[in-house]
Each structure stands twice: as structure tokens, then as C-alpha cells.
SEVEXTOR-782058 format. One record per atom (N, C-alpha, C): residue number from 0; x, y, z; atom name. Coordinates in pm, whole numbers. Layout:
% residues N
+-----+--------+--------+--------+------+
! seq !      X !      Y !      Z ! atom !
+-----+--------+--------+--------+------+
! NUM !      X !      Y !      Z !   CA !
...
+-----+--------+--------+--------+------+
***
This chain:
% residues 100
+-----+--------+--------+--------+------+
! seq !      X !      Y !      Z ! atom !
+-----+--------+--------+--------+------+
!   0 !   9689 !   6477 !   3995 !    N !
!   0 !   9636 !   6363 !   4000 !   CA !
!   0 !   9472 !   6416 !   4050 !    C !
!   1 !   9423 !   6396 !   3968 !    N !
!   1 !   9255 !   6426 !   3997 !   CA !
!   1 !   9166 !   6305 !   4004 !    C !
!   2 !   9177 !   6265 !   3906 !    N !
!   2 !   9034 !   6157 !   3862 !   CA !
!   2 !   9119 !   6006 !   3900 !    C !
!   3 !   9186 !   5978 !   3919 !    N !
!   3 !   9226 !   5806 !   3941 !   CA !
!   3 !   9203 !   5768 !   4077 !    C !
!   4 !   9148 !   5676 !   4098 !    N !
!   4 !   9132 !   5580 !   4208 !   CA !
!   4 !   9234 !   5550 !   4330 !    C !
!   5 !   9342 !   5587 !   4305 !    N !
!   5 !   9442 !   5544 !   4398 !   CA !
!   5 !   9540 !   5660 !   4373 !    C !
!   6 !   9623 !   5779 !   4462 !    N !
!   6 !   9705 !   5841 !   4449 !   CA !
!   6 !   9824 !   5773 !   4447 !    C !
!   7 !   9842 !   5681 !   4480 !    N !
!   7 !   9983 !   5594 !   4489 !   CA !
!   7 !  10018 !   5618 !   4333 !    C !
!   8 !   9948 !   5574 !   4247 !    N !
!   8 !   9976 !   5610 !   4065 !   CA !
!   8 !  10038 !   5692 !   4068 !    C !
!   9 !   9994 !   5791 !   4102 !    N !
!   9 !  10020 !   5950 !   4054 !   CA !
!   9 !  10173 !   5972 !   4070 !    C !
!  10 !  10257 !   5996 !   3974 !    N !
!  10 !  10404 !   6069 !   3948 !   CA !
!  10 !  10397 !   6216 !   3905 !    C !
!  11 !  10549 !   6311 !   3977 !    N !
!  11 !  10558 !   6380 !   3841 !   CA !
!  11 !  10581 !   6403 !   3721 !    C !
!  12 !  10604 !   6487 !   3658 !    N !
!  12 !  10635 !   6447 !   3503 !   CA !
!  12 !  10745 !   6395 !   3525 !    C !
!  13 !  10864 !   6462 !   3585 !    N !
!  13 !  11001 !   6432 !   3558 !   CA !
!  13 !  11013 !   6280 !   3619 !    C !
!  14 !  10968 !   6277 !   3740 !    N !
!  14 !  10967 !   6079 !   3747 !   CA !
!  14 !  10922 !   6026 !   3641 !    C !
!  15 !  10826 !   6033 !   3578 !    N !
!  15 !  10764 !   5940 !   3478 !   CA !
!  15 !  10855 !   5946 !   3364 !    C !
!  16 !  10927 !   6068 !   3328 !    N !
!  16 !  11002 !   6103 !   3209 !   CA !
!  16 !  11138 !   5982 !   3227 !    C !
!  17 !  11143 !   5922 !   3349 !    N !
!  17 !  11273 !   5858 !   3399 !   CA !
!  17 !  11219 !   5738 !   3407 !    C !
!  18 !  11110 !   5692 !   3372 !    N !
!  18 !  11020 !   5555 !   3379 !   CA !
!  18 !  11112 !   5415 !   3288 !    C !
!  19 !  11144 !   5322 !   3318 !    N !
!  19 !  11200 !   5278 !   3181 !   CA !
!  19 !  11041 !   5160 !   3186 !    C !
!  20 !  11057 !   5076 !   3040 !    N !
!  20 !  10940 !   5042 !   2977 !   CA !
!  20 !  10912 !   4934 !   3077 !    C !
!  21 !  10975 !   4867 !   3173 !    N !
!  21 !  10943 !   4717 !   3284 !   CA !
!  21 !  10853 !   4818 !   3409 !    C !
!  22 !  10918 !   4958 !   3428 !    N !
!  22 !  10816 !   5034 !   3538 !   CA !
!  22 !  10712 !   5079 !   3471 !    C !
!  23 !  10709 !   5075 !   3371 !    N !
!  23 !  10573 !   5139 !   3307 !   CA !
!  23 !  10502 !   5025 !   3293 !    C !
!  24 !  10507 !   4908 !   3290 !    N !
!  24 !  10400 !   4802 !   3262 !   CA !
!  24 !  10400 !   4752 !   3386 !    C !
!  25 !  10498 !   4814 !   3519 !    N !
!  25 !  10389 !   4784 !   3669 !   CA !
!  25 !  10314 !   4840 !   3684 !    C !
!  26 !  10320 !   4984 !   3631 !    N !
!  26 !  10250 !   5068 !   3705 !   CA !
!  26 !  10120 !   5057 !   3605 !    C !
!  27 !  10136 !   5030 !   3498 !    N !
!  27 !   9961 !   4997 !   3408 !   CA !
!  27 !   9942 !   4810 !   3482 !    C !
!  28 !   9994 !   4764 !   3513 !    N !
!  28 !   9897 !   4633 !   3552 !   CA !
!  28 !   9860 !   4685 !   3693 !    C !
!  29 !   9936 !   4767 !   3770 !    N !
!  29 !   9892 !   4801 !   3897 !   CA !
!  29 !   9741 !   4899 !   3892 !    C !
!  30 !   9755 !   4993 !   3798 !    N !
!  30 !   9642 !   5052 !   3758 !   CA !
!  30 !   9493 !   4968 !   3709 !    C !
!  31 !   9539 !   4848 !   3629 !    N !
!  31 !   9409 !   4775 !   3546 !   CA !
!  31 !   9414 !   4635 !   3644 !    C !
!  32 !   9463 !   4621 !   3777 !    N !
!  32 !   9438 !   4537 !   3863 !   CA !
!  32 !   9269 !   4559 !   3895 !    C !
!  33 !   9232 !   4668 !   3962 !    N !
!  33 !   9100 !   4674 !   4051 !   CA !
!  33 !   8993 !   4646 !   3928 !    C !
!  34 !   9000 !   4659 !   3780 !    N !
!  34 !   8902 !   4668 !   3679 !   CA !
!  34 !   8921 !   4488 !   3651 !    C !
!  35 !   9028 !   4463 !   3667 !    N !
!  35 !   9032 !   4304 !   3600 !   CA !
!  35 !   8920 !   4169 !   3667 !    C !
!  36 !   8831 !   4154 !   3614 !    N !
!  36 !   8727 !   4045 !   3676 !   CA !
!  36 !   8762 !   3902 !   3638 !    C !
!  37 !   8900 !   3877 !   3597 !    N !
!  37 !   8993 !   3743 !   3571 !   CA !
!  37 !   9143 !   3822 !   3615 !    C !
!  38 !   9129 !   3883 !   3711 !    N !
!  38 !   9262 !   3855 !   3768 !   CA !
!  38 !   9440 !   3781 !   3764 !    C !
!  39 !   9354 !   3686 !   3740 !    N !
!  39 !   9467 !   3555 !   3726 !   CA !
!  39 !   9526 !   3586 !   3624 !    C !
!  40 !   9515 !   3654 !   3497 !    N !
!  40 !   9557 !   3644 !   3405 !   CA !
!  40 !   9669 !   3774 !   3403 !    C !
!  41 !   9682 !   3885 !   3547 !    N !
!  41 !   9779 !   3939 !   3562 !   CA !
!  41 !   9953 !   3876 !   3632 !    C !
!  42 !   9922 !   3792 !   3695 !    N !
!  42 !  10028 !   3676 !   3707 !   CA !
!  42 !  10081 !   3649 !   3594 !    C !
!  43 !  10058 !   3641 !   3505 !    N !
!  43 !  10162 !   3666 !   3394 !   CA !
!  43 !  10162 !   3761 !   3261 !    C !
!  44 !  10133 !   3899 !   3334 !    N !
!  44 !  10127 !   3968 !   3263 !   CA !
!  44 !  10252 !   4010 !   3177 !    C !
!  45 !  10229 !   3949 !   3079 !    N !
!  45 !  10340 !   3983 !   2967 !   CA !
!  45 !  10268 !   4069 !   2906 !    C !
!  46 !  10335 !   4117 !   2803 !    N !
!  46 !  10321 !   4230 !   2716 !   CA !
!  46 !  10190 !   4195 !   2622 !    C !
!  47 !  10150 !   4079 !   2588 !    N !
!  47 !  10044 !   4008 !   2506 !   CA !
!  47 !   9893 !   4021 !   2603 !    C !
!  48 !   9902 !   3984 !   2674 !    N !
!  48 !   9822 !   3964 !   2781 !   CA !
!  48 !   9709 !   4074 !   2695 !    C !
!  49 !   9587 !   4031 !   2674 !    N !
!  49 !   9462 !   4137 !   2592 !   CA !
!  49 !   9359 !   4149 !   2752 !    C !
!  50 !   9360 !   4278 !   2732 !    N !
!  50 !   9285 !   4374 !   2837 !   CA !
!  50 !   9154 !   4312 !   2860 !    C !
!  51 !   9104 !   4348 !   2745 !    N !
!  51 !   8962 !   4308 !   2742 !   CA !
!  51 !   8935 !   4113 !   2753 !    C !
!  52 !   9005 !   4093 !   2668 !    N !
!  52 !   8980 !   3914 !   2657 !   CA !
!  52 !   9066 !   3835 !   2782 !    C !
!  53 !   9141 !   3813 !   2765 !    N !
!  53 !   9279 !   3790 !   2904 !   CA !
!  53 !   9184 !   3827 !   3037 !    C !
!  54 !   9168 !   3963 !   3071 !    N !
!  54 !   9163 !   4057 !   3221 !   CA !
!  54 !   8982 !   4026 !   3197 !    C !
!  55 !   8921 !   4025 !   3116 !    N !
!  55 !   8784 !   4032 !   3110 !   CA !
!  55 !   8725 !   4144 !   3167 !    C !
!  56 !   8833 !   4297 !   3115 !    N !
!  56 !   8780 !   4424 !   3166 !   CA !
!  56 !   8689 !   4417 !   3047 !    C !
!  57 !   8525 !   4529 !   3077 !    N !
!  57 !   8464 !   4518 !   2975 !   CA !
!  57 !   8536 !   4698 !   2901 !    C !
!  58 !   8443 !   4704 !   2813 !    N !
!  58 !   8465 !   4823 !   2747 !   CA !
!  58 !   8462 !   4949 !   2815 !    C !
!  59 !   8353 !   4962 !   2864 !    N !
!  59 !   8344 !   5112 !   2993 !   CA !
!  59 !   8448 !   5108 !   3057 !    C !
!  60 !   8510 !   4985 !   3142 !    N !
!  60 !   8613 !   5021 !   3205 !   CA !
!  60 !   8716 !   5047 !   3136 !    C !
!  61 !   8718 !   5001 !   3015 !    N !
!  61 !   8864 !   5059 !   2984 !   CA !
!  61 !   8850 !   5176 !   2959 !    C !
!  62 !   8774 !   5254 !   2950 !    N !
!  62 !   8742 !   5415 !   2941 !   CA !
!  62 !   8808 !   5441 !   3071 !    C !
!  63 !   8788 !   5382 !   3183 !    N !
!  63 !   8842 !   5438 !   3308 !   CA !
!  63 !   8954 !   5365 !   3339 !    C !
!  64 !   9027 !   5284 !   3227 !    N !
!  64 !   9184 !   5260 !   3293 !   CA !
!  64 !   9245 !   5344 !   3199 !    C !
!  65 !   9189 !   5373 !   3086 !    N !
!  65 !   9262 !   5558 !   2979 !   CA !
!  65 !   9296 !   5628 !   3086 !    C !
!  66 !   9167 !   5687 !   3154 !    N !
!  66 !   9169 !   5801 !   3220 !   CA !
!  66 !   9275 !   5814 !   3339 !    C !
!  67 !   9256 !   5678 !   3400 !    N !
!  67 !   9406 !   5649 !   3498 !   CA !
!  67 !   9504 !   5646 !   3453 !    C !
!  68 !   9518 !   5599 !   3289 !    N !
!  68 !   9656 !   5611 !   3293 !   CA !
!  68 !   9713 !   5793 !   3224 !    C !
!  69 !   9629 !   5863 !   3198 !    N !
!  69 !   9645 !   6002 !   3174 !   CA !
!  69 !   9663 !   6051 !   3317 !    C !
!  70 !   9597 !   6047 !   3399 !    N !
!  70 !   9608 !   6081 !   3555 !   CA !
!  70 !   9782 !   6028 !   3629 !    C !
!  71 !   9759 !   5917 !   3590 !    N !
!  71 !   9907 !   5865 !   3646 !   CA !
!  71 !  10070 !   5889 !   3618 !    C !
!  72 !  10028 !   5936 !   3453 !    N !
!  72 !  10134 !   5949 !   3357 !   CA !
!  72 !  10147 !   6086 !   3309 !    C !
!  73 !  10038 !   6141 !   3399 !    N !
!  73 !  10048 !   6289 !   3341 !   CA !
!  73 !  10063 !   6356 !   3218 !    C !
!  74 !   9975 !   6255 !   3097 !    N !
!  74 !   9992 !   6262 !   2975 !   CA !
!  74 !   9809 !   6289 !   2922 !    C !
!  75 !   9847 !   6289 !   2774 !    N !
!  75 !   9710 !   6316 !   2706 !   CA !
!  75 !   9685 !   6162 !   2625 !    C !
!  76 !   9578 !   6145 !   2603 !    N !
!  76 !   9557 !   5971 !   2505 !   CA !
!  76 !   9438 !   6042 !   2453 !    C !
!  77 !   9435 !   6075 !   2303 !    N !
!  77 !   9358 !   6049 !   2212 !   CA !
!  77 !   9251 !   5954 !   2204 !    C !
!  78 !   9136 !   5972 !   2170 !    N !
!  78 !   9052 !   5854 !   2115 !   CA !
!  78 !   9132 !   5764 !   2021 !    C !
!  79 !   9198 !   5805 !   1968 !    N !
!  79 !   9235 !   5721 !   1848 !   CA !
!  79 !   9343 !   5598 !   1907 !    C !
!  80 !   9440 !   5686 !   1965 !    N !
!  80 !   9470 !   5615 !   2068 !   CA !
!  80 !   9477 !   5520 !   2157 !    C !
!  81 !   9382 !   5603 !   2213 !    N !
!  81 !   9300 !   5484 !   2327 !   CA !
!  81 !   9214 !   5370 !   2257 !    C !
!  82 !   9132 !   5389 !   2129 !    N !
!  82 !   9137 !   5242 !   2077 !   CA !
!  82 !   9243 !   5173 !   2011 !    C !
!  83 !   9331 !   5202 !   1987 !    N !
!  83 !   9486 !   5118 !   1971 !   CA !
!  83 !   9523 !   5003 !   2106 !    C !
!  84 !   9495 !   5086 !   2229 !    N !
!  84 !   9468 !   5022 !   2337 !   CA !
!  84 !   9429 !   4868 !   2365 !    C !
!  85 !   9473 !   4755 !   2331 !    N !
!  85 !   9441 !   4594 !   2327 !   CA !
!  85 !   9520 !   4516 !   2452 !    C !
!  86 !   9629 !   4543 !   2428 !    N !
!  86 !   9739 !   4443 !   2528 !   CA !
!  86 !   9781 !   4537 !   2598 !    C !
!  87 !   9860 !   4460 !   2737 !    N !
!  87 !   9932 !   4560 !   2829 !   CA !
!  87 !  10042 !   4623 !   2745 !    C !
!  88 !  10128 !   4572 !   2652 !    N !
!  88 !  10207 !   4599 !   2554 !   CA !
!  88 !  10183 !   4715 !   2504 !    C !
!  89 !  10036 !   4698 !   2429 !    N !
!  89 !  10008 !   4864 !   2363 !   CA !
!  89 !  10015 !   4962 !   2476 !    C !
!  90 !   9965 !   4935 !   2614 !    N !
!  90 !   9941 !   5066 !   2663 !   CA !
!  90 !  10071 !   5090 !   2728 !    C !
!  91 !  10169 !   5051 !   2748 !    N !
!  91 !  10317 !   5038 !   2750 !   CA !
!  91 !  10436 !   5109 !   2651 !    C !
!  92 !  10361 !   5067 !   2533 !    N !
!  92 !  10411 !   5134 !   2407 !   CA !
!  92 !  10386 !   5290 !   2410 !    C !
!  93 !  10214 !   5261 !   2404 !    N !
!  93 !  10177 !   5412 !   2410 !   CA !
!  93 !  10242 !   5484 !   2484 !    C !
!  94 !  10202 !   5492 !   2660 !    N !
!  94 !  10272 !   5585 !   2731 !   CA !
!  94 !  10395 !   5590 !   2749 !    C !
!  95 !  10530 !   5523 !   2707 !    N !
!  95 !  10624 !   5544 !   2702 !   CA !
!  95 !  10624 !   5603 !   2593 !    C !
!  96 !  10607 !   5638 !   2454 !    N !
!  96 !  10593 !   5687 !   2351 !   CA !
!  96 !  10551 !   5867 !   2409 !    C !
!  97 !  10501 !   5893 !   2493 !    N !
!  97 !  10453 !   5958 !   2542 !   CA !
!  97 !  10511 !   6038 !   2609 !    C !
!  98 !  10571 !   5964 !   2689 !    N !
!  98 !  10637 !   6017 !   2829 !   CA !
!  98 !  10805 !   6071 !   2802 !    C !
!  99 !  10840 !   5998 !   2661 !    N !
!  99 !  10964 !   6006 !   2681 !   CA !
!  99 !  11030 !   6158 !   2578 !    C !
+-----+--------+--------+--------+------+
***
């Protein structure tokens, strides 16, 4: 778990493989939290919360978030997949698909 800001996000591939979507969502929220300029949006962190609009994360920070997802979940996210991450639900769906 090399590039992440917090090693508690890092799990082994075996641990990631057994995560539920709810557990992935909680981990996604924990990763996004330090980047959110409007963290109150995380309190209602349903799937349709927009990372850019509702949480006020700028696009440069979104790149850092995607890198943190890669490290935390031990996955690779290509540019097209990264561009598709607009909401927390998008992130959860993408990550769940990659670790399953």
C-alpha cells in the first residue's frame, strides 16, 4: 500500500475479495473524507452523492482519490474507468467489480 495517505485503508487482496458493497462504500467514504470541501455531504453518503458537486472535491483531487482506491483495494483503474466515477455509487460499483 504505497501511495495512500493512510495505511488503515489498505487490506490484502484476500480481505478485499470478501468485502460487501456496504463495506466497500464505507471504505470509499473514509478515503474521500480528507478531500471533501463539503464533508457534510458524507453524512448522507448514499450512492448518488456526487463526488465533485456535492462534496466539492476538485478534479485534481479526484485523481488522488482514484490512486488511493487503487492502493487501498489493490486494483488497477484505467483512465476510462476513472472518468466514469462521478458518484460514490459509481466508485463502489467499479471497485466491487474489480475485486470480485
